C-alpha positions in Angstrom: 119.5 179.2 133.4 120.2 182.9 132.6 118.0 185.6 134.1 116.9 188.5 131.9 119.5 190.7 133.6 122.3 188.3 132.5 121.3 188.2 128.8 123.4 190.7 126.8 121.2 193.0 124.7 121.3 192.4 120.9 122.9 195.2 118.9 120.2 196.2 116.3 122.8 197.3 113.8 124.8 194.1 114.1 121.6 192.0 113.8 120.6 193.9 110.7 124.1 193.3 109.2 123.9 189.6 109.9 120.5 189.3 108.3 121.5 191.1 105.2 124.8 189.2 104.9 123.0 185.9 105.4 120.1 186.7 103.0 122.3 188.0 100.2 124.9 185.3 100.6 122.4 182.4 100.4 120.4 184.0 97.6 123.5 184.7 95.6 124.8 181.2 96.3 121.6 179.5 95.3 121.0 181.5 92.1 124.6 181.1 90.9 124.6 177.3 91.6 121.3 176.9 89.7 122.4 178.9 86.7 125.8 177.4 86.8 124.3 173.9 86.8 122.1 174.8 83.9 125.1 176.2 81.9 127.2 173.1 82.6 124.4 170.8 81.5 123.9 172.7 78.3 127.6 172.5 77.6 127.6 168.8 78.3 124.7 168.3 75.8 126.6 170.4 73.3 129.8 168.4 73.6 128.1 165.0 73.4 125.2 165.8 71.0 127.4 165.2 67.9 128.5 161.8 69.0 125.0 160.9 70.1 123.5 162.0 66.8 126.1 160.0 64.9 125.3 156.9 67.0 121.5 157.0 66.4 121.3 158.5 62.9 122.2 156.2 60.0 123.6 157.6 56.8 120.6 158.3 54.6 120.4 157.3 50.9 119.5 160.2 48.7 119.3 159.8 44.9 121.8 162.0 43.1 123.8 162.8 46.2 127.1 160.9 46.8 127.2 158.8 49.9 130.5 160.3 50.9 128.9 163.7 51.1 126.1 162.4 53.3 128.7 160.7 55.6 130.5 164.0 55.9 127.2 165.6 56.7 126.7 163.3 59.7 130.3 163.7 60.9 130.6 167.4 60.4 131.5 169.7 63.3 130.7 173.3 63.8 133.7 175.5 62.9 134.5 177.8 65.8 132.3 176.1 68.3 135.3 174.8 70.2 136.5 178.3 70.9 133.1 179.2 72.3 133.0 176.1 74.5 136.5 176.9 75.8 135.5 180.4 77.0 132.3 179.0 78.5 134.3 176.4 80.5 136.6 179.1 81.7 133.6 181.1 82.8 132.2 178.1 84.7 135.5 177.6 86.5 135.3 181.3 87.5 131.7 180.8 88.6 132.7 178.0 90.9 135.1 180.4 92.6 132.3 183.0 92.8 130.0 180.6 94.5 132.7 179.8 97.0 133.0 183.5 97.8 129.2 183.7 98.3 129.4 180.7 100.7 132.2 182.5 102.6 129.8 185.4 103.0 127.3 183.2 104.8 130.1 181.9 107.1 130.9 185.5 108.0 127.3 186.1 108.9 127.4 183.0 111.1 130.5 184.2 112.8 128.8 187.6 113.5 126.1 185.8 115.4 128.6 184.5 117.9 128.3 186.3 121.3 132.1 186.7 121.6 133.3 189.8 119.8 136.8 188.3 119.4 135.4 185.7 117.0 133.7 188.3 114.8 135.3 188.9 111.3 137.0 192.2 110.8 135.2 194.7 108.6 138.3 195.0 106.4 138.2 191.2 105.7 134.5 191.5 104.7 135.2 194.4 102.4 138.1 192.6 100.8 135.9 189.6 100.2 133.3 191.7 98.5 135.9 193.4 96.3 137.3 190.0 95.2 133.7 188.8 94.6 132.9 191.8 92.4 136.0 191.5 90.4 135.4 187.7 89.9 131.9 188.4 88.7 133.1 191.0 86.2 135.9 188.7 84.9 133.4 185.8 84.6 130.9 187.9 82.7 133.7 188.9 80.3 134.7 185.3 79.7 131.0 184.3 79.0 130.5 187.4 76.8 133.5 186.4 74.6 132.1 182.8 74.4 128.6 184.0 73.7 129.8 186.5 71.1 131.7 183.7 69.2 128.6 181.4 69.4 126.2 184.1 68.2 128.6 185.0 65.4 128.5 181.4 64.3 124.7 181.3 64.3 124.5 184.6 62.4 127.0 183.4 59.8 125.1 180.1 59.3 121.7 181.8 59.0 123.0 184.2 56.4 124.7 181.3 54.5 121.5 179.2 54.3 119.8 179.4 50.9 116.1 179.9 51.1 113.9 177.1 49.8 116.8 175.0 48.7 118.0 171.7 50.2 121.2 172.1 52.1 124.0 169.6 51.5 126.8 171.6 53.0 127.0 170.5 56.7 128.8 173.8 57.6 125.7 175.7 56.8 123.3 173.7 59.1 122.4 175.3 62.5 122.8 172.4 64.9 121.6 171.9 68.5 125.2 172.2 69.6 125.2 175.9 68.5 122.1 176.6 70.4 123.3 174.8 73.5 126.6 176.7 73.6 124.9 180.1 73.1 122.4 179.3 75.9 125.1 178.1 78.2 127.0 181.4 77.8 123.9 183.5 78.4 123.1 181.5 81.6 126.7 182.1 82.8 126.5 185.8 82.2 123.3 185.9 84.3 125.0 184.0 87.1 128.0 186.2 87.3 125.8 189.3 87.0 123.9 188.2 90.1 127.1 187.6 92.1 128.6 190.9 91.0 125.5 193.0 91.7 125.0 191.4 95.2 128.6 192.0 96.2 128.7 195.5 94.9 125.4 196.4 96.5 126.5 195.0 99.8 129.8 196.8 99.6 128.1 200.1 99.0 125.7 199.5 101.8 128.4 198.7 104.3 130.4 201.7 103.2 127.4 204.1 103.6 126.5 202.6 107.0 130.1 203.1 108.2 130.1 206.7 107.0 126.9 207.4 108.8 128.2 206.0 112.0 
């Protein structure tokens, strides 16, 4: 059993750094995982909603409307939605890498708690990790912004093309749940990458200022 004289004193600056790294790392990781999961689920619903609707919705019989037109209505796809889904998937892949970087941040905090200084990560490594995390967040936001822009353009075009007070038989003019899900998925992805980029950039600036003061 160690006596009080044998216990090495805790460096207040190091302890504060560990607490900030751990708190921001776990907070960023949790929020990004939650928003990323929500974005992924909405994309899955968007991709499979058309097949699900076709499976449970029979072709209606409307007097004066050809049955082939109604069949095309049920089987129609949203033009341009595939482009938005593609960019959203690219953003989610980037988000997975961003969550991995946030997890590495928590590992660095754990290594700083070790009593042996030889096992502590170098500050240059930590700063490089934060730079990569910030760049990843900005790139991910760009991917989701492109996907969200395409999705919102589709919604705007459909809303303008819809005649007021008239039955719509052109399937390309209908705003479908797929369009809403894809747009919401992109918005959630933007929020997730924004959290990661802000956390990394704020921590980078804090470490840079603390190093300048010392």
